[in-house]
MDTraj code that builds the backbone (N, CA, C; nanometers):
import mdtraj as md
import numpy as np

residues = "UNK UNK UNK UNK UNK UNK UNK UNK UNK UNK UNK UNK UNK UNK UNK UNK UNK UNK UNK UNK UNK UNK UNK UNK UNK UNK UNK UNK UNK UNK UNK UNK UNK UNK UNK UNK UNK UNK UNK UNK UNK UNK UNK UNK UNK UNK UNK UNK UNK UNK UNK UNK UNK UNK UNK UNK UNK UNK UNK UNK UNK UNK UNK UNK UNK UNK UNK UNK UNK UNK UNK UNK UNK UNK UNK UNK UNK UNK UNK UNK UNK UNK UNK UNK UNK UNK UNK UNK UNK UNK UNK UNK UNK UNK UNK UNK UNK UNK UNK UNK UNK UNK UNK UNK UNK UNK UNK UNK UNK UNK UNK UNK UNK UNK UNK UNK UNK UNK UNK UNK UNK UNK UNK UNK UNK UNK UNK UNK UNK UNK UNK UNK UNK UNK UNK UNK UNK UNK UNK UNK UNK UNK UNK UNK UNK UNK UNK UNK UNK UNK UNK UNK UNK UNK UNK UNK UNK UNK UNK UNK UNK UNK UNK UNK UNK UNK UNK UNK UNK UNK UNK UNK UNK UNK UNK UNK UNK UNK UNK UNK UNK UNK UNK UNK UNK UNK UNK UNK UNK UNK UNK UNK UNK UNK UNK UNK UNK UNK UNK UNK UNK UNK UNK".split()
xyz = np.array([
    [1.7449, 13.0851, 25.3918],
    [1.6441, 13.1132, 25.4955],
    [1.6430, 13.2664, 25.5158],
    [1.5223, 13.3267, 25.5004],
    [1.5150, 13.4727, 25.5143],
    [1.5087, 13.5138, 25.6576],
    [1.5028, 13.6492, 25.6736],
    [1.4959, 13.7034, 25.8070],
    [1.3666, 13.6698, 25.8672],
    [1.3629, 13.6407, 26.0038],
    [1.2371, 13.6082, 26.0685],
    [1.1334, 13.7245, 26.0553],
    [1.0095, 13.6856, 26.0370],
    [0.9056, 13.7889, 26.0251],
    [0.8451, 13.8185, 26.1609],
    [0.8392, 13.9461, 26.1982],
    [0.7832, 13.9849, 26.3298],
    [0.6664, 14.0755, 26.3171],
    [0.5813, 14.0720, 26.4189],
    [0.4744, 14.1785, 26.4326],
    [0.4968, 14.2480, 26.5655],
    [0.4793, 14.3768, 26.5619],
    [0.4903, 14.4548, 26.6818],
    [0.3530, 14.5067, 26.7228],
    [0.3202, 14.4885, 26.8542],
    [0.1947, 14.5334, 26.9106],
    [0.2253, 14.6534, 26.9968],
    [0.1602, 14.7647, 26.9776],
    [0.1820, 14.8860, 27.0635],
    [0.0540, 14.9686, 27.0668],
    [0.0480, 15.0525, 27.1698],
    [-0.0709, 15.1310, 27.1934],
    [-0.0508, 15.2829, 27.2000],
    [0.0746, 15.3231, 27.2118],
    [0.0941, 15.4672, 27.2413],
    [0.1899, 15.5389, 27.1492],
    [0.2952, 15.5949, 27.2104],
    [0.3889, 15.6787, 27.1355],
    [0.4728, 15.5984, 27.0365],
    [0.5053, 15.4756, 27.0750],
    [0.5793, 15.3930, 26.9807],
    [0.7314, 15.4100, 26.9800],
    [0.7854, 15.4545, 27.0939],
    [0.9291, 15.4717, 27.0963],
    [1.0054, 15.3390, 27.0839],
    [0.9518, 15.2336, 27.1447],
    [1.0135, 15.1014, 27.1322],
    [0.9972, 15.0458, 26.9891],
    [0.8819, 15.0668, 26.9298],
    [0.8623, 15.0336, 26.7873],
    [0.9657, 15.1041, 26.7054],
    [0.9844, 15.2335, 26.7286],
    [1.0826, 15.3068, 26.6492],
    [1.2235, 15.2567, 26.6656],
    [1.2544, 15.2153, 26.7895],
    [1.3884, 15.1558, 26.8171],
    [1.4128, 15.0351, 26.7344],
    [1.3056, 14.9505, 26.7183],
    [1.3145, 14.8283, 26.6390],
    [1.3353, 14.8648, 26.4898],
    [1.2547, 14.9602, 26.4409],
    [1.2672, 15.0028, 26.3036],
    [1.4059, 15.0568, 26.2780],
    [1.4557, 15.1427, 26.3658],
    [1.5911, 15.1950, 26.3544],
    [1.6991, 15.0941, 26.3464],
    [1.6860, 14.9924, 26.4372],
    [1.7874, 14.8852, 26.4435],
    [1.7865, 14.8052, 26.3121],
    [1.6696, 14.7828, 26.2536],
    [1.6628, 14.7095, 26.1246],
    [1.7265, 14.7938, 26.0173],
    [1.6927, 14.9243, 26.0119],
    [1.7486, 15.0123, 25.9112],
    [1.8961, 15.0308, 25.9203],
    [1.9466, 15.0166, 26.0428],
    [2.0975, 15.0311, 26.0652],
    [2.1717, 14.9017, 26.0450],
    [2.0966, 14.7941, 26.0133],
    [2.1638, 14.6665, 25.9914],
    [2.1997, 14.5910, 26.1213],
    [2.1438, 14.6401, 26.2373],
    [2.1760, 14.5708, 26.3622],
    [2.0741, 14.4597, 26.4020],
    [1.9670, 14.4519, 26.3211],
    [1.8617, 14.3593, 26.3579],
    [1.8131, 14.2946, 26.2317],
    [1.8270, 14.1589, 26.2206],
    [1.7936, 14.0871, 26.1020],
    [1.6531, 14.0294, 26.1081],
    [1.5570, 14.1162, 26.1003],
    [1.4162, 14.0690, 26.0967],
    [1.3414, 14.1520, 25.9946],
    [1.2250, 14.1078, 25.9559],
    [1.1348, 14.1829, 25.8708],
    [1.0107, 14.2194, 25.9582],
    [0.9796, 14.3466, 25.9687],
    [0.8673, 14.3945, 26.0422],
    [0.7467, 14.3849, 25.9521],
    [0.6670, 14.2773, 25.9689],
    [0.5540, 14.2547, 25.8786],
    [0.4340, 14.3448, 25.9126],
    [0.4176, 14.3729, 26.0396],
    [0.2898, 14.4365, 26.0777],
    [0.3023, 14.5088, 26.2113],
    [0.2352, 14.6204, 26.2216],
    [0.2068, 14.6834, 26.3557],
    [0.0623, 14.6584, 26.3872],
    [0.0394, 14.6095, 26.5059],
    [-0.0989, 14.5916, 26.5576],
    [-0.1189, 14.6922, 26.6638],
    [-0.2246, 14.7717, 26.6486],
    [-0.2514, 14.8806, 26.7456],
    [-0.4020, 14.8986, 26.7749],
    [-0.4324, 14.9029, 26.9023],
    [-0.5710, 14.9120, 26.9487],
    [-0.6206, 15.0572, 26.9586],
    [-0.5370, 15.1544, 26.9181],
    [-0.5739, 15.2962, 26.9218],
    [-0.5357, 15.3539, 26.7875],
    [-0.6304, 15.3579, 26.6906],
    [-0.5958, 15.4063, 26.5580],
    [-0.5320, 15.5416, 26.5458],
    [-0.5584, 15.6282, 26.6448],
    [-0.5033, 15.7624, 26.6369],
    [-0.3635, 15.7732, 26.7122],
    [-0.3148, 15.6618, 26.7576],
    [-0.1861, 15.6659, 26.8378],
    [-0.0732, 15.7064, 26.7517],
    [0.0264, 15.7708, 26.8169],
    [0.1458, 15.8116, 26.7407],
    [0.2203, 15.6994, 26.6752],
    [0.2143, 15.5826, 26.7367],
    [0.2853, 15.4654, 26.6783],
    [0.2361, 15.4326, 26.5383],
    [0.1085, 15.4566, 26.5138],
    [0.0550, 15.4261, 26.3801],
    [0.1150, 15.5160, 26.2773],
    [0.1381, 15.6448, 26.3129],
    [0.2087, 15.7392, 26.2265],
    [0.3503, 15.6924, 26.1964],
    [0.4157, 15.6485, 26.3014],
    [0.5538, 15.5992, 26.2871],
    [0.5593, 15.4791, 26.1891],
    [0.4593, 15.3903, 26.1991],
    [0.4556, 15.2735, 26.1100],
    [0.4396, 15.3207, 25.9668],
    [0.3468, 15.4123, 25.9457],
    [0.3234, 15.4592, 25.8086],
    [0.4510, 15.5206, 25.7494],
    [0.5173, 15.6005, 25.8301],
    [0.6429, 15.6627, 25.7845],
    [0.7501, 15.5614, 25.7545],
    [0.7512, 15.4506, 25.8282],
    [0.8555, 15.3467, 25.8070],
    [0.8134, 15.2462, 25.6983],
    [0.6915, 15.2623, 25.6459],
    [0.6522, 15.1714, 25.5406],
    [0.6049, 15.0354, 25.5987],
    [0.5658, 15.0325, 25.7246],
    [0.5189, 14.9071, 25.7854],
    [0.3668, 14.9002, 25.7802],
    [0.3103, 14.7906, 25.7332],
    [0.1675, 14.7706, 25.7319],
    [0.1119, 14.7743, 25.8732],
    [-0.0133, 14.8179, 25.8820],
    [-0.0782, 14.8270, 26.0171],
    [-0.2108, 14.7516, 26.0200],
    [-0.2385, 14.6977, 26.1345],
    [-0.3733, 14.6473, 26.1668],
    [-0.4188, 14.7301, 26.2825],
    [-0.5081, 14.8250, 26.2565],
    [-0.5572, 14.9183, 26.3534],
    [-0.7005, 14.8818, 26.3868],
    [-0.7350, 14.8784, 26.5145],
    [-0.8691, 14.8328, 26.5497],
    [-0.9146, 14.9078, 26.6751],
    [-1.0433, 14.9130, 26.6919],
    [-1.1022, 14.9754, 26.8114],
    [-1.1760, 14.8664, 26.8910],
    [-1.1233, 14.8317, 27.0093],
    [-1.1790, 14.7146, 27.0781],
    [-1.3302, 14.7138, 27.0982],
    [-1.3843, 14.8355, 27.1285],
    [-1.5275, 14.8401, 27.1545],
    [-1.6129, 14.8051, 27.0341],
    [-1.5515, 14.8006, 26.9174],
    [-1.6277, 14.7565, 26.7977],
    [-1.6507, 14.6014, 26.7939],
    [-1.5886, 14.5313, 26.8852],
    [-1.5957, 14.3825, 26.8891],
    [-1.6722, 14.3408, 27.0127],
    [-1.7346, 14.2242, 27.0022],
    [-1.8120, 14.1717, 27.1149],
    [-1.7247, 14.1211, 27.2343],
    [-1.5990, 14.0875, 27.2014],
    [-1.5126, 14.0360, 27.3071],
    [-1.3687, 14.0521, 27.2705],
    [-1.2754, 14.0310, 27.3639],
    [-1.1318, 14.0278, 27.3304],
    [-1.1004, 13.9168, 27.2339],
    [-1.1661, 13.8051, 27.2569],
    [-1.1335, 13.6875, 27.1759],
    [-1.1736, 13.7125, 27.0307],
    [-1.2763, 13.7951, 27.0092],
    [-1.3234, 13.8217, 26.8689],
    [-1.2194, 13.8997, 26.7910],
    [-1.1598, 14.0017, 26.8520],
    [-1.0631, 14.0768, 26.7742],
    [-0.9301, 13.9993, 26.7679],
    [-0.9019, 13.9204, 26.8724],
    [-0.7805, 13.8353, 26.8630],
    [-0.7825, 13.7377, 26.7541],
    [-0.9045, 13.6831, 26.7281],
    [-0.9158, 13.5871, 26.6136],
    [-0.8844, 13.6531, 26.4805],
    [-0.9266, 13.7802, 26.4687],
    [-0.8927, 13.8545, 26.3448],
    [-0.7419, 13.8798, 26.3360],
    [-0.6826, 13.9155, 26.4494],
    [-0.5394, 13.9409, 26.4530],
    [-0.4608, 13.8168, 26.4135],
    [-0.5064, 13.7012, 26.4702],
    [-0.4348, 13.5756, 26.4421],
    [-0.4415, 13.5465, 26.2904],
    [-0.5569, 13.5651, 26.2300],
    [-0.5742, 13.5395, 26.0832],
    [-0.4753, 13.6250, 26.0075],
    [-0.4570, 13.7544, 26.0491],
    [-0.3687, 13.8428, 25.9814],
    [-0.2198, 13.8004, 25.9992],
    [-0.1888, 13.7579, 26.1209],
    [-0.0516, 13.7137, 26.1494],
    [-0.0181, 13.5865, 26.0678],
    [-0.1138, 13.4953, 26.0637],
    [-0.0879, 13.3683, 25.9925],
    [-0.0745, 13.3963, 25.8404],
    [-0.1601, 13.4835, 25.7946],
    [-0.1512, 13.5152, 25.6469],
    [-0.0137, 13.5746, 25.6109],
    [0.0466, 13.6451, 25.7078],
    [0.1765, 13.7053, 25.6751],
    [0.2952, 13.6218, 25.7212],
    [0.2674, 13.5009, 25.7791],
    [0.3759, 13.4152, 25.8209],
    [0.4556, 13.4707, 25.9350],
    [0.3917, 13.5438, 26.0273],
    [0.4600, 13.6054, 26.1390],
    [0.5113, 13.4942, 26.2320],
    [0.6432, 13.5046, 26.2693],
    [0.7088, 13.4021, 26.3546],
    [0.7306, 13.4472, 26.4948],
    [0.7298, 13.5799, 26.5182],
    [0.7528, 13.6324, 26.6515],
    [0.6641, 13.7569, 26.6740],
    [0.5948, 13.7587, 26.7877],
    [0.5199, 13.8783, 26.8290],
    [0.5992, 13.9517, 26.9337],
    [0.6125, 14.0812, 26.9136],
    [0.6825, 14.1699, 27.0130],
    [0.5824, 14.2666, 27.0696],
    [0.5469, 14.2534, 27.2005],
    [0.4599, 14.3510, 27.2661],
    [0.5513, 14.4673, 27.3114],
    [0.5264, 14.5836, 27.2616],
    [0.6146, 14.6948, 27.2888],
    [0.5257, 14.8162, 27.3333],
    [0.4760, 14.8031, 27.4588],
    [0.3836, 14.9087, 27.5027],
    [0.2414, 14.8863, 27.4548],
    [0.2008, 14.7604, 27.4530],
    [0.0684, 14.7209, 27.4139],
    [-0.0145, 14.7077, 27.5457],
    [-0.1161, 14.7922, 27.5554],
    [-0.1815, 14.8096, 27.6867],
    [-0.3066, 14.7293, 27.7083],
    [-0.3250, 14.6232, 27.6317],
    [-0.4477, 14.5424, 27.6424],
    [-0.4108, 14.4029, 27.7054],
    [-0.5034, 14.3501, 27.7816],
    [-0.4868, 14.2133, 27.8345],
    [-0.5006, 14.1167, 27.7189],
    [-0.4180, 14.0153, 27.7090],
    [-0.4209, 13.9222, 27.5953],
    [-0.4755, 13.7897, 27.6533],
    [-0.5647, 13.7272, 27.5749],
    [-0.6338, 13.6021, 27.6222],
    [-0.5575, 13.4822, 27.5681],
    [-0.5999, 13.3626, 27.6094],
    [-0.5387, 13.2403, 27.5628],
    [-0.5544, 13.2183, 27.4171],
    [-0.6611, 13.2835, 27.3526],
    [-0.6750, 13.2692, 27.2114],
    [-0.5511, 13.3084, 27.1348],
    [-0.4875, 13.4098, 27.1799],
    [-0.3619, 13.4558, 27.1146],
    [-0.2420, 13.4002, 27.1796],
    [-0.2400, 13.3810, 27.3121],
    [-0.1207, 13.3297, 27.3806],
    [-0.0896, 13.1888, 27.3401],
    [-0.1872, 13.1016, 27.3351],
    [-0.1597, 12.9581, 27.3180],
    [-0.0863, 12.9249, 27.1806],
    [-0.1408, 12.9810, 27.0654],
    [-0.0733, 12.9446, 26.9396],
    [0.0626, 13.0115, 26.9272],
    [0.0949, 13.1121, 27.0099],
    [0.2200, 13.1856, 26.9955],
    [0.3080, 13.1736, 27.1206],
    [0.2720, 13.0802, 27.2097],
    [0.3572, 13.0585, 27.3286],
    [0.4991, 13.0278, 27.2875],
    [0.5909, 13.0965, 27.3513],
    [0.7355, 13.0781, 27.3135],
    [0.7709, 13.1598, 27.1905],
    [0.6740, 13.2281, 27.1327],
    [0.7047, 13.3115, 27.0184],
    [0.6433, 13.4532, 27.0337],
    [0.6122, 13.4867, 27.1608],
    [0.5591, 13.6209, 27.1951],
    [0.6345, 13.6732, 27.3149],
    [0.6916, 13.7928, 27.2980],
    [0.7715, 13.8544, 27.4054],
    [0.7125, 13.9913, 27.4414],
    [0.7393, 14.0299, 27.5624],
    [0.6935, 14.1654, 27.6142],
    [0.8090, 14.2349, 27.6771],
    [0.8040, 14.3670, 27.6785],
    [0.9002, 14.4451, 27.7556],
    [0.8264, 14.5166, 27.8685],
    [0.8786, 14.5110, 27.9896],
    [0.8096, 14.5692, 28.1042],
    [0.9094, 14.6619, 28.1795],
    [0.8633, 14.7826, 28.2221],
    [0.9502, 14.8823, 28.2802],
    [0.9812, 14.8635, 28.4283],
    [1.0239, 14.7376, 28.4631],
    [1.0598, 14.7110, 28.5983],
    [1.1375, 14.5803, 28.6009],
    [1.2000, 14.5457, 28.7112],
    [1.2719, 14.4219, 28.7241],
    [1.1776, 14.3176, 28.7761],
    [1.1098, 14.2514, 28.6860],
    [1.0163, 14.1432, 28.7304],
    [1.0861, 14.0347, 28.8106],
    [1.0222, 13.9732, 28.9101],
    [0.8772, 13.9774, 28.9302],
    [0.8320, 14.1011, 29.0175],
    [0.9183, 14.1925, 29.0453],
    [0.8762, 14.3131, 29.1176],
    [0.7997, 14.4048, 29.0254],
    [0.6913, 14.4691, 29.0828],
    [0.6199, 14.5739, 29.0114],
    [0.5573, 14.5366, 28.8801],
    [0.4789, 14.4248, 28.8747],
    [0.4125, 14.3893, 28.7511],
    [0.2914, 14.4869, 28.7257],
    [0.2281, 14.4703, 28.6105],
    [0.1062, 14.5461, 28.5841],
    [0.1353, 14.6853, 28.5430],
    [0.0348, 14.7743, 28.5582],
    [0.0489, 14.9129, 28.5100],
    [0.1376, 14.9940, 28.5978],
    [0.2036, 15.0909, 28.5300],
    [0.2896, 15.1900, 28.5946],
    [0.3960, 15.1292, 28.6848],
    [0.4740, 15.0415, 28.6273],
    [0.5884, 14.9811, 28.6998],
    [0.6884, 15.0840, 28.7478],
    [0.7011, 15.1892, 28.6695],
    [0.8007, 15.2974, 28.7057],
    [0.7460, 15.3670, 28.8339],
    [0.6251, 15.4094, 28.8328],
    [0.5686, 15.4743, 28.9504],
    [0.5675, 15.3853, 29.0744],
    [0.5335, 15.2576, 29.0517],
    [0.5318, 15.1631, 29.1618],
    [0.6685, 15.1517, 29.2326],
    [0.7726, 15.1429, 29.1486],
    [0.9126, 15.1310, 29.1977],
    [0.9483, 15.2502, 29.2796],
    [0.9164, 15.3665, 29.2222],
    [0.9509, 15.4927, 29.2856],
    [0.8813, 15.5060, 29.4192],
    [0.7528, 15.4767, 29.4234],
    [0.6709, 15.4884, 29.5447],
    [0.7189, 15.3881, 29.6539],
    [0.7731, 15.2732, 29.6157],
    [0.8200, 15.1756, 29.7114],
    [0.9497, 15.2129, 29.7690],
    [1.0292, 15.2969, 29.6962],
    [1.1577, 15.3422, 29.7470],
    [1.2774, 15.2537, 29.7160],
    [1.2663, 15.1758, 29.6116],
    [1.3809, 15.0867, 29.5716],
    [1.4953, 15.1748, 29.5275],
    [1.6155, 15.1186, 29.5396],
    [1.7393, 15.1843, 29.4957],
    [1.7768, 15.1538, 29.3501],
    [1.7287, 15.0341, 29.3052],
    [1.7479, 15.0024, 29.1638],
    [1.6143, 14.9479, 29.1083],
    [1.5904, 14.9775, 28.9812],
    [1.4776, 14.9181, 28.9090],
    [1.5321, 14.8819, 28.7713],
    [1.4517, 14.8780, 28.6714],
    [1.5074, 14.8463, 28.5434],
    [1.4040, 14.8020, 28.4421],
    [1.4470, 14.7223, 28.3478],
    [1.3522, 14.6754, 28.2471],
    [1.3664, 14.5231, 28.2324],
    [1.2640, 14.4550, 28.1871],
    [1.2626, 14.3148, 28.1686],
    [1.2002, 14.2752, 28.0338],
    [1.2646, 14.1844, 27.9632],
    [1.2011, 14.1253, 27.8423],
    [1.1682, 13.9841, 27.8800],
    [1.0446, 13.9442, 27.8647],
    [1.0019, 13.8127, 27.9007],
    [0.9055, 13.7539, 27.8022],
    [0.8905, 13.6220, 27.8041],
    [0.7929, 13.5560, 27.7258],
    [0.6555, 13.5803, 27.7841],
    [0.5520, 13.5800, 27.7015],
    [0.4197, 13.6001, 27.7514],
    [0.3501, 13.4673, 27.7726],
    [0.2962, 13.4505, 27.8930],
    [0.2359, 13.3204, 27.9310],
    [0.0859, 13.3311, 27.9676],
    [0.0292, 13.4487, 27.9534],
    [-0.1121, 13.4643, 27.9843],
    [-0.1383, 13.5247, 28.1249],
    [-0.0314, 13.5256, 28.2099],
    [-0.0488, 13.5904, 28.3399],
    [-0.0099, 13.7382, 28.3290],
    [-0.0138, 13.8082, 28.4415],
    [0.0204, 13.9496, 28.4426],
    [0.1697, 13.9674, 28.4539],
    [0.2415, 13.9785, 28.3426],
    [0.3900, 13.9980, 28.3402],
    [0.4574, 13.8849, 28.4105],
    [0.4066, 13.7648, 28.3953],
    [0.4554, 13.6511, 28.4722],
    [0.5366, 13.5443, 28.3975],
    [0.5604, 13.5662, 28.2694],
    [0.6262, 13.4703, 28.1881],
    [0.7727, 13.4591, 28.2084],
    [0.8386, 13.3569, 28.1579],
    [0.9818, 13.3360, 28.1757],
    [1.0652, 13.4532, 28.1273],
    [1.1598, 13.4924, 28.2103],
    [1.2429, 13.6110, 28.1826],
    [1.3574, 13.5767, 28.0917],
    [1.3707, 13.6589, 27.9842],
    [1.4801, 13.6370, 27.8843],
    [1.6003, 13.7270, 27.9207],
    [1.5724, 13.8529, 27.9534],
    [1.6821, 13.9467, 27.9773],
    [1.6345, 14.0625, 28.0636],
    [1.7222, 14.1151, 28.1440],
    [1.6936, 14.2326, 28.2258],
    [1.8083, 14.3335, 28.2248],
    [1.7755, 14.4580, 28.2442],
    [1.8776, 14.5614, 28.2527],
    [1.8437, 14.6502, 28.3707],
    [1.9491, 14.6727, 28.4544],
    [1.9279, 14.7545, 28.5780],
    [1.9398, 14.9022, 28.5533],
    [1.8538, 14.9765, 28.6182],
    [1.8572, 15.1222, 28.6183],
    [1.8578, 15.1700, 28.7609],
    [1.9570, 15.2453, 28.7973],
    [1.9637, 15.2984, 28.9347],
    [1.8642, 15.4087, 28.9576],
    [1.8108, 15.4139, 29.0787],
    [1.7125, 15.5168, 29.1183],
    [1.7866, 15.6189, 29.2047],
    [1.7848, 15.7459, 29.1618],
    [1.8498, 15.8548, 29.2350],
    [1.7478, 15.9126, 29.3353],
    [1.8022, 15.9719, 29.4441],
    [1.7207, 16.0219, 29.5496],
    [1.6272, 16.1326, 29.4912],
    [1.6787, 16.2073, 29.3980],
    [1.5974, 16.3221, 29.3467],
    [1.5127, 16.2873, 29.2274],
    [1.5078, 16.1578, 29.1913],
    [1.4258, 16.1166, 29.0770],
    [1.2757, 16.1478, 29.0962],
    [1.2200, 16.1945, 28.9846],
    [1.0713, 16.1991, 28.9733],
    [1.0277, 16.0899, 28.8761],
    [0.9011, 16.0683, 28.8690],
    [0.8578, 15.9623, 28.7744],
    [0.9059, 15.9953, 28.6319],
    [0.9085, 16.1247, 28.5947],
    [0.9467, 16.1675, 28.4633],
    [1.0959, 16.1414, 28.4366],
    [1.1794, 16.1760, 28.5325],
    [1.3296, 16.1584, 28.5136],
    [1.3630, 16.0128, 28.5102],
    [1.3017, 15.9333, 28.6000],
    [1.3280, 15.7967, 28.5999],
    [1.2812, 15.7230, 28.4732],
    [1.1594, 15.7676, 28.4272],
    [1.1006, 15.7104, 28.3035],
    [1.1969, 15.7354, 28.1806],
    [1.2639, 15.8498, 28.1797],
    [1.3534, 15.8794, 28.0713],
    [1.4604, 15.7760, 28.0595],
    [1.5190, 15.7395, 28.1750],
    [1.6295, 15.6443, 28.1774],
    [1.5793, 15.4965, 28.1552],
    [1.4581, 15.4743, 28.2060],
    [1.3971, 15.3417, 28.1806],
    [1.3687, 15.3224, 28.0345],
    [1.3163, 15.4182, 27.9671],
    [1.2824, 15.4097, 27.8295],
    [1.4108, 15.3948, 27.7424],
    [1.5164, 15.4672, 27.7809],
    [1.6410, 15.4465, 27.7060],
    [1.6942, 15.3041, 27.7210],
    [1.6794, 15.2454, 27.8412],
    [1.7191, 15.1078, 27.8617],
    [1.6346, 15.0121, 27.7765],
    [1.5052, 15.0366, 27.7730],
    [1.4143, 14.9587, 27.6921],
    [1.4548, 14.9586, 27.5420],
    [1.4830, 15.0770, 27.4943],
    [1.5116, 15.0941, 27.3524],
    [1.6460, 15.0307, 27.3140],
    [1.7326, 15.0100, 27.4112],
    [1.8583, 14.9397, 27.3865],
    [1.8397, 14.7853, 27.3983],
    [1.7660, 14.7426, 27.5007],
    [1.7533, 14.6011, 27.5291],
    [1.6637, 14.5260, 27.4349],
    [1.5484, 14.5862, 27.3981],
    [1.4523, 14.5111, 27.3183],
    [1.5071, 14.4666, 27.1802],
    [1.5620, 14.5604, 27.1040],
    [1.6197, 14.5139, 26.9727],
    [1.7283, 14.4103, 26.9896],
    [1.8105, 14.4215, 27.0969],
    [1.9161, 14.3230, 27.1190],
    [1.8603, 14.1852, 27.1466],
    [1.7537, 14.1746, 27.2253],
    [1.6889, 14.0487, 27.2550],
    [1.6266, 13.9907, 27.1279],
    [1.5601, 14.0724, 27.0486],
    [1.4972, 14.0283, 26.9287],
    [1.6025, 13.9667, 26.8345],
    [1.7187, 14.0303, 26.8241],
    [1.8310, 13.9806, 26.7436],
    [1.8774, 13.8451, 26.7959],
    [1.8864, 13.8261, 26.9235],
    [1.9310, 13.6990, 26.9811],
    [1.8298, 13.5894, 26.9423],
    [1.7007, 13.6223, 26.9497],
    [1.5992, 13.5261, 26.9093],
    [1.6072, 13.4967, 26.7585],
    [1.6270, 13.6014, 26.6815],
    [1.6378, 13.5811, 26.5313],
    [1.7569, 13.4937, 26.4999],
    [1.8639, 13.4984, 26.5760],
    [1.9798, 13.4195, 26.5527],
    [1.9694, 13.2766, 26.6085],
    [1.8582, 13.2462, 26.6716],
    [1.8375, 13.1116, 26.7257],
    [1.9176, 13.0875, 26.8531],
    [1.9524, 13.1899, 26.9218],
    [2.0387, 13.1789, 27.0424],
    [1.9654, 13.1661, 27.1723],
    [1.8285, 13.1781, 27.1661],
    [1.7499, 13.1800, 27.2861],
    [1.6708, 13.0504, 27.2980],
    [1.6817, 12.9786, 27.4091],
    [1.6212, 12.8501, 27.4341],
    [1.5272, 12.8645, 27.5622],
    [1.4091, 12.8196, 27.5482],
    [1.3114, 12.8255, 27.6554],
    [1.2941, 12.6821, 27.7150],
    [1.3286, 12.6643, 27.8423],
    [1.3144, 12.5359, 27.9047],
    [1.2385, 12.5564, 28.0339],
    [1.1092, 12.5249, 28.0313],
    [1.0262, 12.5494, 28.1506],
    [1.0192, 12.7012, 28.1805],
    [1.0620, 12.7305, 28.3013],
    [1.0662, 12.8783, 28.3413],
    [1.2031, 12.9382, 28.3123],
    [1.2974, 12.8552, 28.2647],
    [1.4360, 12.9060, 28.2466],
    [1.4667, 12.9306, 28.0998],
    [1.5216, 13.0477, 28.0762],
    [1.5596, 13.0867, 27.9402],
    [1.7151, 13.0929, 27.9401],
    [1.7734, 13.0273, 27.8339],
    [1.9146, 13.0290, 27.8192],
    [1.9486, 13.0999, 27.6848],
    [2.0488, 13.1900, 27.6937],
    [2.0970, 13.2569, 27.5733],
    [2.2411, 13.2130, 27.5490],
    [2.2604, 13.1521, 27.4333],
    [2.3951, 13.1044, 27.4008],
    [2.4773, 13.2083, 27.3269],
    [2.6068, 13.1853, 27.3293],
    [2.6984, 13.2758, 27.2548],
    [2.7127, 13.4118, 27.3184],
])
top = md.Topology()
chain = top.add_chain()
for i, resn in enumerate(residues, 1):
    res = top.add_residue(resn, chain, resSeq=i)
    for name in ("N", "CA", "C"):
        top.add_atom(name, md.element.get_by_symbol(name[0]), res)
traj = md.Trajectory(xyz[None], top)
């Protein structure tokens, strides 16, 4: 049995994508990155994928009549490549049931807050504005709601009194880049079980 095939979805700089690529190259992550899906063809993450030799599916949403239309194309591409796990790593588009349903339990997302606190956009800024003393990162299954799927793993990041959004983001992103490849590896090893809203990690 070969390494599980994954697709990474991202929209921006691609630091989490790079962390996955690095973990694979360093032998810490036993997966094959089949595809990068990106809704912004000029994004830095697309350059990272080309440099890493990862195929890309780049698209411009406004070229399609609906979200469902481009998601159907993405699904065809994923199925053609035998993708077993989707990793949302800074993908900034809402996903519809067209994509969620066939991949439920096989699609994960990383969010820069301790869910269920501060879902949606700018979780880092929300946490800072609220005045919390700890925040962090969450890896969860995607269920079609706004960052509402079952939680697989979380990592805490303390908030310092002098933190700005930029300084806090630096530590949040470092935590993301450590946690996401580790969770993908647990899934690849068959150690993660989803039971309703509860996720169990063995070993």
